[in-house]
N, C-alpha and C positions, 0 to 999 in steps of 0.2 A: 732593135726585134729581135736580138738574137732569144732562142728559147721560144720564142713564138710560133704560128701555125699557120698558111699561108694553103688555102686553097684554090687551084687552078683548073679551070676545065680546058680541056682542047688540048693537051699537051706533047703530041707526041712530033711537030715541027714548027717552024717557025717564031714567032713570039713565045707563044706559049712553052716549046722546048726552054727559049734560052731563060726564060722566068724560072723557070726549073733550076736546071745548073745556076742563075745564079743567085737565089736566094739558097739553094744548100750550101753555096763556098760561104755563105755570109752566118752558116750554125744555125737558119730557119727551116726548121721541120715542115715537110712539102708533103702536101696530099695532091695527085695530080687524077683526071680524067681522061681515062679514053674512049670512045664508041667505035672507031675501026683504025686500021693499020695494027695490028694487033704485033706482025712481026716485026713490026720497025720498032713500037717501043718496047717488046723484049728484048729487041738488040741493044736499046740505049739504055735499059735497065740496071744491067751489070756495069755500066759506065759510071751511072747517076747512082747507084749505093756505094759505088768506091769514092766518089766525091762527096756522099753526104756523111762515109765513115771518120774521112779525115777532117771535117770540118764539123764533126760533134753535132750534124742535124740526123733527122730520122725524113725517110722519104717514103709516103705511101703510094699504092697504084691501085685504081679503081676502076673496072670496066664498069661505065654507067654514059647511058645517052643523059646530057642534062636536060632536063625540063623544070617546072614549076613545081611538079611533083618528086621529084628525085633529089631536088635541094637540101628537103628534110633527112632523107636518108643518107646521104652525101654527107650533112652536116655533123647528125648523130656518129655516123659510123668514124670520122674522123676524129671526132671526141673521144671517143671510146678507147679509139686504137692508139692515139697520140699524147693523152693525158693522164 
């Protein structure tokens, strides 16, 4: 999957957070969303970007509540930014 892009919703803690780290370490571009916990995610962002740079992946952060309507926006924005 190296060079592919993965979109993850809710990545500020728990499984979502671990998935971001894991795939970034595998050279996979990761777009992830958060709706709240801004302070937590901004603190993690430097570490995630360091990992991404080391493994030649790109990380994209989106402040977005995931709803059926927002999925199209998330997908289009991610495609525009990471392709």
